[in-house]
BASETI-952344 format. One line per field, with one value per residue (C-alpha): residue number from 1; residue in three letters; x, y, z. Coordinates in steps of 0.5 Angstrom, whole numbers, plus 2048, in hexadecimal, padded with zeros to 3 digits. Layout:
<rs>
n: NUM|...
res: ALA|...
east: X|...
north: Y|...
up: Z|...
</rs>
This chain:
<rs>
n: 1|2|3|4|5|6|7|8|9|10|11|12|13|14|15|16|17|18|19|20|21|22|23|24|25|26|27|28|29|30|31|32|33|34|35|36|37|38|39|40|41|42|43|44|45|46|47|48|49|50|51|52|53|54|55|56|57|58|59|60|61|62|63|64|65|66|67|68|69|70|71|72|73|74|75|76|77|78|79|80|81|82|83|84|85|86|87|88|89|90|91|92|93|94|95|96|97|98|99|100|101|102|103|104|105|106|107|108|109|110|111|112|113|114|115|116|117|118|119|120|121|122|123|124|125|126|127|128|129|130|131|132|133|134|135|136|137|138|139|140|141|142|143|144|145|146|147|148|149|150|151|152|153|154|155|156|157|158|159|160|161|162|163|164|165|166|167|168|169|170|171|172|173|174|175|176|177|178|179|180|181|182|183|184|185|186|187|188|189|190|191|192|193|194|195|196|197|198|199|200|201|202|203|204|205|206|207|208|209|210|211|212|213|214|215|216|217|218|219|220|221|222|223|224|225|226|227|228|229|230|231|232|233|234|235|236|237|238|239|240|241|242|243|244|245|246|247|248|249|250|251|252|253|254|255|256|257|258|259|260|261|262|263|264|265|266|267|268|269|270|271|272|273|274|275|276|277|278|279|280|281|282|283|284|285|286|287|288|289|290|291|292|293|294|295|296|297|298|299|300|301|302|303|304|305|306|307|308|309|310|311|312|313|314|315|316|317|318|319|320|321|322|323|324|325|326
res: MET|THR|GLY|MET|SER|GLY|LEU|GLU|VAL|GLY|THR|PHE|ASP|ASP|ARG|TYR|GLN|GLU|GLN|ALA|ALA|ALA|MET|VAL|ALA|ALA|SER|PHE|ALA|ARG|LEU|ARG|SER|THR|VAL|PRO|VAL|LEU|PRO|GLY|THR|LEU|GLU|LEU|PRO|ASP|ALA|VAL|ALA|GLY|LEU|LEU|ASP|GLN|LEU|LEU|SER|ASP|ARG|ARG|GLY|VAL|MET|ALA|THR|ARG|ASP|GLY|ARG|LEU|VAL|GLY|PHE|LEU|GLY|TRP|TYR|VAL|ILE|GLU|GLY|PHE|ARG|ASP|THR|ASP|ARG|THR|ALA|ALA|LEU|CYS|PRO|ALA|TRP|GLY|HIS|ALA|THR|THR|GLY|PRO|ASP|ARG|GLU|ALA|VAL|TYR|ARG|ALA|LEU|TYR|ARG|GLU|ALA|SER|ALA|GLU|TRP|SER|ARG|THR|GLY|CYS|ARG|THR|HIS|ALA|VAL|ALA|VAL|LEU|ALA|ASP|ASP|ASP|VAL|ALA|ARG|ARG|THR|TRP|PHE|TRP|LEU|GLY|PHE|GLY|LEU|THR|VAL|VAL|ASP|ALA|ILE|ARG|ALA|THR|THR|SER|LEU|GLY|GLU|GLY|GLN|CYS|PRO|ALA|VAL|PRO|ASP|GLY|VAL|THR|LEU|ARG|ARG|ALA|VAL|PRO|GLU|ASP|ALA|ALA|THR|ILE|LEU|THR|LEU|GLU|ASN|GLU|HIS|TRP|ARG|HIS|TYR|THR|GLN|PRO|PRO|MET|PHE|MET|PRO|VAL|THR|LEU|PRO|LEU|ASP|PRO|ALA|GLU|ILE|GLU|THR|VAL|LEU|SER|GLY|ALA|VAL|SER|GLY|TYR|TRP|LEU|ALA|THR|CYS|ASP|GLY|GLU|PRO|ALA|GLY|PHE|LEU|ARG|PHE|GLU|PRO|VAL|ALA|GLN|GLY|ALA|THR|GLU|LEU|VAL|ALA|SER|ALA|THR|THR|ILE|ALA|ILE|THR|GLY|ALA|TYR|VAL|ARG|PRO|SER|ARG|ARG|GLY|ARG|GLY|ILE|ALA|THR|ALA|LEU|LEU|ASP|ALA|SER|LEU|ARG|ASP|TYR|ALA|GLY|ARG|GLY|TYR|THR|ARG|CYS|SER|THR|ASP|PHE|GLU|SER|PHE|ASN|PRO|GLU|ALA|ALA|SER|PHE|TRP|PRO|ARG|TYR|PHE|THR|PRO|VAL|CYS|LEU|SER|MET|THR|ARG|VAL|PRO|GLU|ALA
east: 800|803|800|803|809|80B|80B|80A|807|806|808|810|815|81B|820|81E|820|827|824|81F|823|828|822|820|827|828|821|824|82B|827|823|829|82D|828|827|82E|82C|829|82C|82F|82D|828|82D|830|82C|82E|82B|825|825|824|81E|81B|81C|817|812|812|811|80A|809|808|80B|809|80E|80E|813|815|819|81B|81E|81A|817|813|811|80C|80C|808|807|800|7FE|7F8|7F5|7F9|7F9|7F5|7EF|7EB|7EE|7F3|7F8|7FD|803|809|80F|813|818|813|812|815|814|819|819|815|80E|80F|808|805|809|806|7FF|800|804|7FE|7F9|7FC|7FE|7F7|7F3|7F7|7F6|7EE|7EF|7F2|7EE|7F2|7ED|7F2|7F8|7FE|805|80A|80F|815|814|818|814|80F|80D|80B|808|804|802|800|7FC|7F8|7F7|7F3|7F8|7F8|7FE|7FD|804|80B|812|817|81E|823|82A|82B|82D|82B|825|829|828|821|81E|81F|81C|81E|81B|814|814|811|813|818|81B|81E|81F|819|81B|817|813|810|80C|805|806|808|802|7FD|801|801|7F9|7F8|7FD|7F9|7F2|7F4|7F5|7ED|7EB|7E9|7EC|7F1|7EB|7F0|7EE|7F2|7F1|7F1|7F4|7FB|7FF|803|808|80A|80C|810|814|815|818|81C|820|827|825|81E|81B|816|819|813|811|80E|80B|80A|80B|806|807|807|809|80E|812|813|819|81B|820|81B|814|80F|80D|811|815|81B|81F|820|823|82A|82E|82F|828|823|81B|816|810|80C|80A|806|804|7FE|7F9|7FA|801|802|804|80A|810|810|810|816|81A|819|81B|821|823|822|826|82C|82B|82B|831|835|834|836|82F|831|829|822|81C|815|80E|808|801|800|7F9|7FB|7FB|7FF|804|804|806|80B|810|811|814|81A|81A|81B|815|818|813|80B|806|800|7F9|7F3|7ED|7E9|7E2|7E0
north: 800|807|80D|814|817|810|80C|804|800|7F8|7F1|7F1|7EF|7EC|7F0|7F5|7F2|7F5|7FC|7FA|7F7|7FD|802|7FE|7FE|806|807|803|806|80C|80A|807|80D|810|80A|806|801|7FD|7F7|7F9|7F3|7F6|7FC|7F6|7F6|7EE|7ED|7F1|7ED|7E6|7E8|7EB|7E4|7E1|7E7|7E8|7E1|7DF|7E6|7E9|7F0|7F6|7FB|802|804|80B|80B|804|806|803|808|803|7FD|7F9|7F2|7EE|7E7|7E4|7E3|7DE|7DF|7E6|7E8|7E2|7E4|7E1|7E6|7E5|7EA|7ED|7EF|7F4|7F4|7FA|7F8|7F5|7FC|803|808|80E|815|81B|818|812|813|812|80C|809|80A|807|801|800|801|7FB|7F7|7F7|7F5|7EF|7EE|7EF|7E9|7E5|7E6|7EA|7EE|7F1|7F6|7F6|7FB|7FC|803|805|80A|810|80F|815|814|80D|80E|814|810|80A|80E|812|80B|808|805|806|804|7FD|7FB|7FF|7FB|7FF|7FE|800|7FE|7FA|7FF|801|806|80A|810|814|80E|809|80A|806|7FF|800|7FE|7F7|7F5|7F0|7EF|7E8|7E4|7DF|7D7|7D1|7D0|7D7|7D4|7D4|7DB|7DD|7D9|7DD|7E4|7E2|7E1|7E7|7EB|7E7|7E9|7F0|7F0|7EE|7F4|7FB|7FE|7F9|7F4|7EE|7E7|7E3|7DB|7DA|7D7|7D6|7D0|7CF|7CB|7D2|7D5|7CF|7D0|7D7|7D6|7D0|7D4|7D6|7DD|7DE|7DF|7E3|7E9|7E8|7EE|7EC|7F2|7F0|7E9|7E9|7E8|7EF|7EE|7EC|7ED|7E7|7E7|7E2|7E3|7E4|7E7|7E4|7E9|7EE|7F2|7EF|7F6|7F4|7ED|7EB|7E6|7EB|7EE|7EC|7ED|7EF|7EA|7EB|7F1|7F1|7F4|7F3|7F9|7FA|7FA|7FF|806|804|803|7FC|7FB|800|7FD|7F6|7F9|7FC|7F6|7F1|7F5|7F5|7EE|7ED|7F2|7EE|7E8|7EB|7EE|7F5|7F7|7F5|7F6|7F6|7F6|7F9|7FA|802|801|7FE|805|802|7FF|806|80A|806|803|80A|80D|807|805|808|806|803|800|802|7FC|7FF|7FC|7FD|7F9|7FB|7FC|7F7
up: 800|7FE|802|804|802|7FE|804|803|808|807|80A|80D|808|80B|807|80C|812|813|812|817|81D|81C|81D|823|826|825|829|82E|82F|82F|835|839|838|83D|841|841|846|840|83D|837|833|82E|82C|828|821|821|827|825|81E|822|825|81F|81C|820|820|819|817|814|811|817|816|812|80F|80C|807|803|7FD|7FF|806|80C|810|815|816|81B|81D|822|826|826|82D|82F|836|837|83E|840|83C|837|832|82C|82C|827|82B|828|82D|82E|829|824|821|81F|81B|818|815|816|815|81A|81D|816|814|81B|819|812|815|81A|815|811|817|81A|814|814|81C|81B|815|81A|820|824|829|82D|82A|82E|82D|831|831|833|839|836|82F|830|829|829|830|82D|827|82A|82F|829|826|82C|830|838|83C|83F|842|844|844|848|84A|850|852|858|85C|863|863|867|86C|86B|867|86C|873|879|879|87D|884|885|87E|87C|875|873|86D|86D|86E|86B|872|871|86B|86E|871|86A|866|86B|869|862|862|865|860|85A|85D|85D|855|854|858|856|852|84F|84E|84B|84A|84F|851|858|85C|85A|859|85F|85B|857|85E|860|859|85A|861|85F|85A|85A|857|858|85F|864|868|86E|873|87A|87E|886|884|87F|877|874|86D|868|861|85D|858|852|84D|847|848|843|83E|840|83B|838|839|840|83F|841|845|84A|84B|850|84F|854|852|858|85E|863|86A|86E|86E|876|875|870|871|875|870|870|869|868|86E|86A|864|867|86B|864|860|864|865|85D|85C|861|85D|856|853|851|84E|851|84C|84E|84A|84C|84A|849|84C|852|857|85C|857|853|859|85C|856|852|859|858|851|84A|845|83F|83B|83B|838|835|834|82F|82F|829|82A|823
</rs>
């Protein structure tokens, strides 16, 4: 399809993959220049090309060219049961699209028109795209195309929060790394944690109760684990850590990244600095074990998460979603 100012939009052609990888790598390098704690893997075009090999297979991609030069592309995965719903989604990761030139917004709109037609034909009832947090053009364009923020990926160094950010451990509060004997306590807290996601304003689909085996697997891992807070001798909250967070952006993954995959403080114990104290203690622990960065991802519509994590972490990836009305 030929449109404005000689822009041609159509199915992605593998001959342009090297250009596409270079565009993504340049965008990531720009982000990393302001967030240097990010691992540098995706600054390498070859690393990006390896990801694009999988993403753009089976004709799951569109591109825009002008005078034979690539000015934008968009690739996607098809995800059934997206976010534990009954909907199939087209999901475009942060490294799966890029545009260049003075009219990036127009290029994105043309790419979305082409891609969404294919998504509709293949039964994708949800459209999802992730953008780099510093890309104001992409964020604004997708917002105007009807997308709303859903998930935020963020990162920080595993350094102590330091004075001013981390007050003293509250009186009566004990912090420690959980042991296998804590499995029953953790399970109770985790069920409360996940029930929280079903409440207003989150309204997320959750299957309860959780499988105790999942807790035991995390507790028995060499790297994974829980940090547990007790208050006056009673369980008050936890942080859960794993090497990789399921569904998190690839931008933060590395051998020295530890991911926070769960966090919860009981409502009656909130407002006392327990979550902050847990975070500081666990960061110092993982730093001592050789981990240099910590990642987390959270729903933007979770009020507790949205008010806590940005205080200590830098957002690097914003995941946006649109559910078409027809």
